[in-house]
C-alpha positions in Angstrom: 0.0 0.0 0.0 1.5 3.3 -1.1 0.8 6.5 0.8 0.8 9.9 -0.8 2.1 12.6 1.5 0.7 16.0 1.0 2.9 19.1 1.2 3.2 20.6 4.7 3.1 24.0 3.0 0.1 25.8 1.8 -0.2 27.0 -1.8 0.5 30.6 -0.6 3.6 29.5 1.2 4.9 27.6 -1.9 4.2 30.7 -4.0 6.2 32.9 -1.6 9.1 30.5 -1.6 9.2 30.5 -5.4 9.2 34.3 -5.3 12.1 34.4 -2.8 14.0 31.9 -4.9 14.3 34.6 -7.5 16.3 36.8 -5.0 14.1 40.0 -5.2 15.6 43.4 -4.6 15.0 45.3 -1.3 12.9 47.7 -3.4 10.7 44.9 -4.5 10.3 43.5 -1.0 9.3 46.9 0.3 6.7 47.3 -2.5 5.3 43.8 -1.7 5.1 44.6 2.0 3.2 47.8 1.2 0.8 45.8 -1.2 0.1 43.3 1.6 -0.5 46.0 4.2 -2.8 47.9 1.9 -4.7 44.7 1.1 -5.4 44.0 4.7 -6.2 47.6 5.5 -8.8 47.6 2.7 -10.2 44.3 3.9 -10.5 45.7 7.4 -12.3 48.8 6.1 -14.7 46.8 4.1 -15.6 44.7 7.2 -16.0 47.9 9.3 -18.3 49.4 6.6 -20.4 46.2 6.5 -20.8 46.2 10.3 -21.7 49.9 10.2 -24.3 49.3 7.5 -25.8 46.3 9.3 -26.2 48.3 12.5 -27.5 51.4 10.8 -25.0 53.6 12.5 -24.8 57.3 11.6 -22.2 60.1 11.7 -23.5 60.9 15.2 -22.7 57.4 16.3 -19.2 57.8 15.0 -18.7 61.0 17.0 -20.1 59.4 20.1 -17.9 56.3 19.7 -14.8 58.5 19.2 -15.5 60.2 22.5 -16.2 57.0 24.4 -13.5 55.5 26.6 -13.8 51.8 26.2 -10.8 50.6 28.2 -11.2 47.9 30.7 -10.6 49.1 34.2 -8.5 46.8 36.4 -8.7 46.7 40.1 -5.3 46.8 41.9 -4.7 43.7 44.0 
């Protein structure tokens, strides 16, 4: 009986390894980091927009939330 082992790496990890095997320049690495950061920032904004719309929040809610302190207060032992 022959077993087939799957790769321990994800397709994304394999793609990244193939990219780094080409020895990219520092400029390319910085540009890619910026692309990734922008991607996740856009994704977070889309999620926030969706939540905002689902809750029917308004500009007044935005102002109120901006002025609200939401930190957890901890009691000193």
